[in-house]
N, CA and C of each residue as an Amber inpcrd file, in Angstrom:
protein
   357
   1.0000000  -0.9380000   0.0170000  -0.1110000  -0.1210000  -0.1120000
   0.6240000   1.0800000   0.0110000   1.9520000   1.0640000   0.9460000
   2.5990000   2.3390000   0.7740000   3.4700000   2.4110000  -0.6130000
   3.7400000   1.7000000  -1.2640000   4.7900000   1.8400000  -2.7120000
   3.6810000   2.4190000  -3.5270000   1.9920000   2.0120000  -3.7560000
   1.1010000   2.6850000  -4.0830000   0.6630000   3.8480000  -4.4660000
   0.6730000   4.4910000  -2.8260000   0.8380000   5.7270000  -2.8680000
   2.0390000   6.4110000  -2.8630000   3.1040000   6.3590000  -2.6980000
   4.9080000   6.8790000  -3.2970000   4.5050000   6.9050000  -4.7260000
   4.3990000   5.5720000  -5.8880000   3.8950000   5.6670000  -6.8630000
   2.8100000   6.8200000  -7.1080000   2.0040000   6.8880000  -6.3220000
   1.0820000   7.9990000  -7.3950000   1.9860000   9.3920000  -6.8680000
   2.2440000  10.0740000  -5.7000000   2.9890000  10.9120000  -6.1340000
   3.9610000  11.3730000  -7.1040000   4.7500000  10.1860000  -7.1200000
   5.4940000   9.8960000  -8.0200000   5.3240000  10.1860000  -9.7350000
   4.0110000   9.8490000  -9.7410000   3.1370000   9.8840000 -10.8970000
   2.8300000  11.5010000 -11.2470000   2.5240000  12.0420000  -9.8950000
   1.8410000  13.5380000  -9.9240000   2.7010000  14.4350000 -10.3360000
   4.0260000  13.9080000  -9.4360000   5.3960000  14.5230000  -9.6450000
   5.8530000  14.9820000 -11.4480000   5.3920000  13.8330000 -11.8190000
   6.0580000  13.5270000 -13.4350000   5.0640000  14.6590000 -14.1870000
   3.6610000  14.4540000 -13.7130000   2.7670000  15.3470000 -14.8380000
   3.4540000  16.4150000 -14.4160000   3.1420000  17.3330000 -12.9790000
   3.2480000  18.3470000 -12.8840000   4.7450000  19.2760000 -13.3190000
   5.7910000  18.2010000 -13.9270000   7.0390000  18.9910000 -14.5380000
   6.7610000  19.5340000 -15.5330000   5.8230000  19.4500000 -16.6510000
   5.5420000  20.1470000 -18.0570000   4.9380000  21.3910000 -17.7500000
   3.9410000  21.6380000 -16.7970000   4.0220000  23.0030000 -16.8490000
   4.6510000  23.8490000 -15.9810000   5.5450000  22.9960000 -15.4730000
   6.5960000  23.7840000 -14.1660000   7.7450000  24.1580000 -15.1920000
   7.8340000  23.4040000 -15.8260000   9.0530000  23.3260000 -17.1600000
   8.5740000  24.8200000 -17.7800000   7.7930000  25.0330000 -18.1110000
   7.0430000  26.8870000 -18.8150000   7.7130000  27.9240000 -18.0910000
   7.3270000  27.6820000 -16.9970000   7.5820000  28.5980000 -15.8040000
   8.9660000  29.6650000 -16.2750000  10.2180000  28.8600000 -16.3130000
  11.4460000  29.8230000 -16.6390000  11.4030000  30.6370000 -17.5010000
  10.9610000  29.9070000 -18.8440000  10.7540000  30.9020000 -19.8090000
  10.0500000  31.9900000 -19.8610000   8.8910000  31.7960000 -19.4850000
   8.0600000  33.0010000 -19.3220000   8.6240000  33.9510000 -17.6830000
   9.4600000  33.9580000 -16.9920000  10.3330000  34.3200000 -16.3270000
  10.9400000  35.5090000 -17.2640000  11.8010000  34.6930000 -18.0140000
  12.4060000  35.6250000 -18.6290000  11.7300000  36.3650000 -19.4030000
  10.6390000  36.1320000 -20.4130000  10.2570000  37.1220000 -20.9770000
   9.7350000  38.5330000 -20.4870000   9.1190000  38.1890000 -19.4970000
   7.9910000  38.8120000 -18.6980000   9.5300000  39.9300000 -18.0390000
  11.0000000  39.4520000 -17.7780000  12.4370000  40.2220000 -16.9710000
  12.0590000  40.7730000 -18.1680000  12.5500000  40.2530000 -19.4140000
  13.6160000  41.3960000 -20.4210000  12.7490000  42.2210000 -21.5290000
  11.1920000  41.6810000 -21.1780000  10.5950000  42.7080000 -21.4660000
  10.0320000  43.8760000 -20.6200000  10.5070000  44.0060000 -19.5650000
  10.1490000  44.7970000 -18.4670000  10.4310000  46.3830000 -18.9590000
   9.6270000  47.8670000 -18.3950000  10.4050000  48.5520000 -19.2660000
  11.5540000  48.9490000 -18.7220000  12.1000000  48.8450000 -17.8250000
  13.9990000  48.9560000 -17.1590000  14.9010000  48.2600000 -17.8740000
  14.7380000  46.9270000 -18.4670000  15.0690000  46.5340000 -19.3940000
  15.1150000  46.5730000 -20.7840000  14.7400000  45.9050000 -21.4110000
  14.8670000  46.3650000 -22.7590000  13.3850000  46.8080000 -23.2950000
  12.1390000  46.9700000 -22.6310000  11.0840000  47.9560000 -22.4720000
  10.5140000  47.0970000 -24.2680000  10.2790000  45.8100000 -24.0680000
   9.5560000  46.0720000 -25.4070000   8.1780000  44.6910000 -25.0620000
   7.0080000  46.0030000 -25.0490000   5.7230000  45.4790000 -24.9850000
   5.3680000  44.1000000 -25.1030000   5.4550000  43.4930000 -26.8850000
   5.2720000  42.7420000 -27.0400000   6.4020000  40.9550000 -26.0030000
   6.9270000  41.3390000 -25.2240000   7.3930000  39.9610000 -24.8380000
   7.2450000  40.6710000 -23.6900000   7.0120000  41.1350000 -22.8920000
   6.4210000  41.9110000 -21.5850000   5.0200000  41.0020000 -21.9890000
   3.9350000  40.9410000 -22.8660000   2.6090000  40.6210000 -23.2220000
   2.8320000  38.8580000 -23.1470000   3.6820000  38.4440000 -23.5730000
   3.8990000  36.5360000 -23.8010000   4.4270000  36.5890000 -22.7020000
   5.0740000  37.0770000 -22.0740000   5.4160000  36.4230000 -20.3600000
   4.0220000  36.3430000 -19.2910000   3.0650000  37.7310000 -19.5460000
   2.4420000  38.2000000 -18.6290000   1.0360000  36.8530000 -19.5680000
   0.7860000  36.1800000 -20.5160000   0.1440000  36.0970000 -21.0520000
   0.2840000  34.5810000 -20.4610000   1.3000000  33.9190000 -20.4040000
   1.7530000  32.5940000 -20.0700000   1.2920000  32.4280000 -18.1770000
   1.4880000  33.7220000 -17.6490000   1.3450000  33.7250000 -16.1230000
  -0.2980000  33.6810000 -15.7340000  -0.6550000  34.0010000 -16.9130000
  -2.2240000  34.9170000 -16.4120000  -2.7250000  33.4080000 -16.9070000
  -2.1700000  32.8410000 -17.5250000  -3.0600000  31.7030000 -17.7450000
  -2.6770000  30.1160000 -16.8160000  -2.0270000  30.5070000 -16.0870000
  -0.8070000  29.6150000 -15.3110000  -1.8770000  28.2360000 -14.7920000
  -3.0750000  29.0450000 -14.4480000  -4.1400000  27.6460000 -13.4110000
  -4.7610000  26.6080000 -14.8150000  -4.6990000  27.0670000 -15.8450000
  -5.1120000  26.4530000 -17.4970000  -4.1570000  25.4510000 -17.6550000
  -2.9610000  26.1340000 -17.7400000  -1.6230000  25.3570000 -18.0410000
  -1.9180000  24.2560000 -16.8710000  -2.0150000  24.1400000 -15.7740000
  -1.9030000  23.2140000 -14.9830000  -2.7070000  22.4280000 -15.2260000
  -3.7700000  22.8180000 -15.4720000  -4.9090000  21.6240000 -15.8840000
  -4.8400000  20.5560000 -17.0940000  -4.0270000  21.2520000 -18.2870000
  -4.0440000  20.9180000 -19.0800000  -2.8110000  19.5380000 -18.7010000
  -1.7760000  20.6710000 -18.3360000  -0.6320000  19.6150000 -18.2090000
  -0.6160000  18.1520000 -17.4610000  -1.3160000  18.2220000 -16.3180000
  -1.3780000  17.3250000 -15.0980000  -2.4580000  16.5370000 -15.5140000
  -3.7870000  16.6720000 -16.4570000  -4.6990000  15.9700000 -17.3220000
  -3.7140000  14.7210000 -17.8950000  -3.0510000  15.6620000 -19.4550000
  -2.4510000  14.9260000 -19.7620000  -1.3150000  13.7950000 -19.2340000
  -0.6000000  14.5320000 -18.6900000   0.3130000  13.3040000 -17.6460000
   0.3980000  12.6710000 -17.0210000  -1.1480000  12.5400000 -16.7080000
  -1.4460000  11.4480000 -15.9220000  -2.2080000  10.5950000 -16.3680000
  -3.2140000  11.0490000 -17.5350000  -3.9290000  10.0920000 -18.5740000
  -3.2910000   8.8670000 -18.6310000  -3.6060000   7.9400000 -19.5600000
  -3.1130000   6.4270000 -19.7550000  -2.7150000   6.7500000 -21.2400000
  -1.8100000   6.8630000 -21.9750000  -0.9720000   7.0460000 -22.6700000
  -0.6100000   8.2540000 -23.5490000  -0.8350000   9.4450000 -22.4870000
  -1.1060000  11.1400000 -22.4280000  -1.5300000  11.1600000 -23.6710000
  -2.7840000  11.1470000 -23.1940000  -3.5830000  11.5890000 -24.2660000
  -4.3320000  12.3160000 -24.2470000  -4.6630000  13.8420000 -25.1270000
  -4.7180000  14.8000000 -25.0680000  -6.0270000  15.2730000 -25.0960000
  -7.4880000  14.3920000 -25.5990000  -8.3380000  14.1630000 -24.6680000
  -8.8390000  14.9300000 -23.1870000  -7.7300000  13.8570000 -22.6190000
  -7.9480000  14.2860000 -21.1360000  -7.5060000  15.7120000 -21.0620000
  -6.7730000  16.6290000 -21.9010000  -6.2230000  17.6480000 -21.6210000
  -7.6340000  18.9160000 -21.9590000  -8.4770000  18.4850000 -22.8770000
  -9.5680000  18.8750000 -23.3630000 -10.3490000  19.1850000 -22.4660000
 -10.6190000  17.8970000 -21.8310000 -11.3130000  17.3800000 -20.4180000
 -11.3920000  18.1320000 -19.1530000 -10.4200000  18.8760000 -19.4130000
  -9.4730000  19.4440000 -18.0950000  -9.3060000  20.8070000 -17.9690000
  -9.9830000  21.3450000 -19.0460000  -9.9780000  22.5710000 -19.4130000
 -11.6670000  23.2290000 -19.2990000 -11.9950000  22.3120000 -20.0040000
 -13.6390000  22.3610000 -20.0450000 -13.7430000  22.4100000 -19.2060000
 -13.5140000  21.1330000 -17.6350000 -13.6810000  21.3110000 -16.1520000
 -12.6480000  22.3020000 -15.7100000 -11.8650000  23.0920000 -16.0490000
 -11.5810000  24.7100000 -15.5060000 -12.5920000  25.9040000 -15.5080000
 -12.9080000  25.4090000 -16.9770000 -13.8880000  26.9180000 -17.1650000
 -15.1340000  26.6100000 -16.2330000 -16.0740000  25.4470000 -15.9040000
 -16.7440000  25.0200000 -15.5850000 -16.6170000  25.1710000 -13.8910000
 -15.7330000  25.0800000 -13.5500000 -14.8580000  25.0490000 -12.1620000
 -15.0540000  26.2540000 -11.7050000 -14.1730000  27.4000000 -12.1340000
 -14.3050000  28.8620000 -12.1540000 -15.5480000  29.4170000 -12.2990000
 -16.4010000  29.1770000 -13.2060000 -17.2380000  29.9310000 -13.3130000
 -18.6580000  29.1720000 -12.0080000 -18.7040000  28.1010000 -11.9210000
 -19.4620000  28.0310000 -10.7990000 -19.0990000  28.2740000  -9.4820000
 -17.7700000  28.6700000  -9.0890000 -17.1680000  28.6480000  -8.0230000
 -17.6180000  31.0170000  -7.7620000 -17.6720000  31.2360000  -9.0320000
 -17.9470000  32.9430000  -9.0180000 -19.4440000  33.0820000  -8.7790000
 -20.2470000  32.1820000  -9.1640000 -21.4880000  31.7740000  -8.8310000
 -22.1730000  32.1280000  -7.7110000 -21.0490000  31.6340000  -6.3080000
 -21.3200000  31.1470000  -5.1750000 -20.5910000  33.0490000  -4.5880000
 -19.4450000  33.0710000  -4.9970000 -18.7060000  34.5250000  -4.7470000
 -17.6530000  34.8710000  -5.2950000 -18.2910000  36.2000000  -5.9090000
 -17.5610000  36.4800000  -7.0090000 -15.8990000  37.2600000  -6.8460000
 -15.9590000  36.8200000  -5.5350000 -14.3900000  36.9100000  -5.0820000
 -13.4810000  36.0410000  -5.1780000 -14.3690000  34.7460000  -5.4880000
 -13.3530000  33.9540000  -4.9840000 -12.1950000  33.5550000  -6.2080000
 -11.1060000  33.2590000  -5.9890000 -10.0420000  33.3250000  -6.9450000
  -9.2120000  31.5810000  -6.6690000  -9.4670000  30.4820000  -7.4720000
  -8.9750000  29.6320000  -6.7100000  -7.6750000  28.9330000  -7.3290000
  -7.4250000  30.1930000  -8.5850000  -6.0310000  30.1290000  -8.9350000
  -5.6430000  28.5110000  -9.5090000  -4.3620000  28.7320000  -9.1360000
  -3.4470000  27.1640000  -9.9820000  -4.1280000  25.8420000  -9.1400000
  -4.6770000  25.8920000  -8.1910000  -5.6450000  24.5610000  -6.9280000
  -6.8150000  24.6480000  -8.0640000  -7.6300000  25.3680000  -8.7020000
  -8.5940000  24.6310000  -9.3530000  -7.6950000  24.2160000 -10.8000000
  -6.8920000  24.5570000 -11.3680000  -6.1720000  24.2960000 -12.4160000
  -5.7630000  22.5460000 -11.5980000  -5.3160000  21.7860000 -10.6360000
  -4.4490000  20.7820000 -10.1710000  -6.2910000  20.0700000 -10.0900000
  -6.7870000  20.9510000  -9.3540000  -8.2070000  20.0140000  -9.0040000
  -8.5560000  19.7170000 -10.5160000  -9.0840000  19.9970000 -11.3930000
  -9.6270000  19.8850000 -12.8280000  -8.2600000  19.2830000 -13.5480000
  -7.5680000  19.0950000 -13.1350000  -6.2610000  18.0400000 -13.7460000
  -6.7640000  16.3950000 -13.7820000  -6.8810000  16.4960000 -12.2110000
  -6.7900000  15.5960000 -11.3770000  -8.1360000  14.9870000 -11.7960000
  -9.1160000  15.7040000 -11.7860000 -10.5840000  14.5210000 -11.6210000
 -10.6500000  14.4760000 -13.7470000 -10.5970000  14.8720000 -14.5800000
 -10.0800000  14.7530000 -15.9410000  -8.8990000  13.7850000 -16.0000000
  -8.0640000  13.9200000 -15.5470000  -6.9470000  12.3710000 -15.8460000
  -7.9790000  11.2090000 -14.9590000  -8.4300000  11.4910000 -14.0880000
  -8.8410000  10.1520000 -13.1510000 -10.2240000   9.7460000 -13.7490000
 -11.1710000  10.5300000 -14.7010000 -12.2270000  10.1430000 -15.0910000
 -11.7520000   9.4030000 -16.4620000 -11.0710000  10.2380000 -17.6470000
 -10.7490000  10.0500000 -18.4910000  -9.5460000   8.4910000 -18.7920000
  -9.2180000   7.9650000 -17.6820000  -8.7490000   6.8060000 -17.3210000
  -9.7460000   5.7300000 -17.3490000 -10.5700000   6.2480000 -16.1890000
 -11.9640000   5.0310000 -15.8260000 -12.8410000   4.7250000 -16.8490000
 -13.1130000   6.1490000 -17.8850000 -14.4030000   5.7580000 -19.3990000
 -13.7670000   5.8990000 -20.1010000 -12.6500000   5.8620000 -20.5570000
 -12.0840000   6.0570000 -22.3540000 -13.0800000   4.7540000 -22.9290000
 -13.1330000   5.1860000 -23.9670000 -13.5370000   4.1240000 -24.9020000
 -12.7900000   2.7720000 -25.4440000
Protein backbone atom coordinates (compact mmCIF):
# COMPACT_ATOMS: atom_id res chain seq x y z
CA UNK A 1 0.00 0.00 0.00
CA UNK A 2 2.84 2.38 0.82
CA UNK A 3 4.40 1.69 -2.59
CA UNK A 4 1.15 2.50 -4.37
CA UNK A 5 0.85 5.74 -2.43
CA UNK A 6 4.41 6.78 -3.21
CA UNK A 7 3.99 5.65 -6.82
CA UNK A 8 0.96 7.89 -7.14
CA UNK A 9 2.95 10.86 -5.88
CA UNK A 10 5.73 10.02 -8.31
CA UNK A 11 3.26 10.03 -11.22
CA UNK A 12 1.86 13.36 -10.00
CA UNK A 13 5.37 14.80 -9.83
CA UNK A 14 6.08 13.72 -13.39
CA UNK A 15 2.82 15.27 -14.57
CA UNK A 16 3.62 18.55 -12.79
CA UNK A 17 6.96 18.82 -14.58
CA UNK A 18 5.38 19.92 -17.86
CA UNK A 19 3.62 23.07 -16.63
CA UNK A 20 6.51 23.90 -14.27
CA UNK A 21 8.99 23.68 -17.16
CA UNK A 22 7.25 26.62 -18.85
CA UNK A 23 7.78 28.96 -15.89
CA UNK A 24 11.46 29.88 -16.49
CA UNK A 25 10.75 30.87 -20.09
CA UNK A 26 7.79 32.98 -18.98
CA UNK A 27 9.88 34.64 -16.29
CA UNK A 28 12.59 35.49 -18.81
CA UNK A 29 10.04 37.00 -21.17
CA UNK A 30 8.56 39.10 -18.38
CA UNK A 31 11.91 40.34 -17.11
CA UNK A 32 13.44 41.08 -20.50
CA UNK A 33 10.29 42.82 -21.67
CA UNK A 34 10.07 45.00 -18.56
CA UNK A 35 10.44 48.76 -18.88
CA UNK A 36 13.80 48.97 -17.14
CA UNK A 37 15.48 46.27 -19.28
CA UNK A 38 14.53 46.15 -22.98
CA UNK A 39 11.13 47.83 -22.75
CA UNK A 40 9.54 45.52 -25.32
CA UNK A 41 5.81 45.47 -24.69
CA UNK A 42 5.20 42.42 -26.89
CA UNK A 43 7.78 40.39 -24.96
CA UNK A 44 6.29 41.43 -21.62
CA UNK A 45 2.81 40.55 -22.92
CA UNK A 46 4.02 37.09 -23.97
CA UNK A 47 5.33 36.34 -20.49
CA UNK A 48 2.23 37.81 -18.89
CA UNK A 49 0.02 35.61 -21.07
CA UNK A 50 1.72 32.51 -19.69
CA UNK A 51 1.48 33.62 -16.07
CA UNK A 52 -2.07 34.87 -16.57
CA UNK A 53 -3.22 31.43 -17.73
CA UNK A 54 -1.06 29.39 -15.38
CA UNK A 55 -4.02 27.61 -13.80
CA UNK A 56 -5.24 26.45 -17.21
CA UNK A 57 -1.74 25.25 -18.10
CA UNK A 58 -1.62 23.22 -14.88
CA UNK A 59 -5.03 21.69 -15.60
CA UNK A 60 -4.06 20.60 -19.11
CA UNK A 61 -0.54 19.50 -18.18
CA UNK A 62 -1.62 17.39 -15.23
CA UNK A 63 -4.47 15.75 -17.13
CA UNK A 64 -2.28 14.81 -20.09
CA UNK A 65 0.55 13.68 -17.82
CA UNK A 66 -1.62 11.42 -15.68
CA UNK A 67 -3.92 10.04 -18.38
CA UNK A 68 -3.06 6.71 -19.90
CA UNK A 69 -1.08 7.08 -23.13
CA UNK A 70 -0.75 10.84 -22.39
CA UNK A 71 -3.91 11.45 -24.39
CA UNK A 72 -4.79 15.03 -25.31
CA UNK A 73 -8.51 14.35 -24.91
CA UNK A 74 -7.92 14.35 -21.16
CA UNK A 75 -6.32 17.79 -21.53
CA UNK A 76 -9.38 19.09 -23.34
CA UNK A 77 -11.62 17.64 -20.64
CA UNK A 78 -9.47 19.34 -18.00
CA UNK A 79 -9.77 22.69 -19.77
CA UNK A 80 -13.56 22.39 -19.94
CA UNK A 81 -13.66 21.28 -16.31
CA UNK A 82 -11.50 24.22 -15.29
CA UNK A 83 -13.79 26.70 -17.04
CA UNK A 84 -16.87 25.15 -15.44
CA UNK A 85 -15.27 25.05 -11.98
CA UNK A 86 -14.22 28.69 -12.05
CA UNK A 87 -17.60 29.91 -13.34
CA UNK A 88 -19.54 27.86 -10.79
CA UNK A 89 -17.29 29.08 -7.96
CA UNK A 90 -17.90 32.67 -9.07
CA UNK A 91 -21.67 32.19 -8.81
CA UNK A 92 -21.28 31.47 -5.09
CA UNK A 93 -18.92 34.37 -4.42
CA UNK A 94 -17.42 36.66 -7.05
CA UNK A 95 -14.30 37.23 -4.95
CA UNK A 96 -13.28 33.57 -5.12
CA UNK A 97 -10.10 33.10 -7.12
CA UNK A 98 -8.98 29.51 -6.82
CA UNK A 99 -6.05 30.06 -9.17
CA UNK A 100 -3.68 27.16 -9.72
CA UNK A 101 -5.54 25.02 -7.18
CA UNK A 102 -8.54 24.95 -9.53
CA UNK A 103 -6.23 23.87 -12.34
CA UNK A 104 -4.74 21.07 -10.28
CA UNK A 105 -8.16 19.85 -9.17
CA UNK A 106 -9.51 19.97 -12.74
CA UNK A 107 -6.47 18.15 -14.11
CA UNK A 108 -6.60 15.40 -11.49
CA UNK A 109 -10.32 14.88 -11.96
CA UNK A 110 -10.11 14.86 -15.76
CA UNK A 111 -7.23 12.37 -15.75
CA UNK A 112 -9.05 10.08 -13.33
CA UNK A 113 -12.31 10.18 -15.28
CA UNK A 114 -10.56 9.75 -18.63
CA UNK A 115 -8.63 6.71 -17.41
CA UNK A 116 -11.77 5.17 -15.91
CA UNK A 117 -14.20 5.79 -18.79
CA UNK A 118 -12.04 5.86 -21.92
CA UNK A 119 -13.55 4.12 -24.91
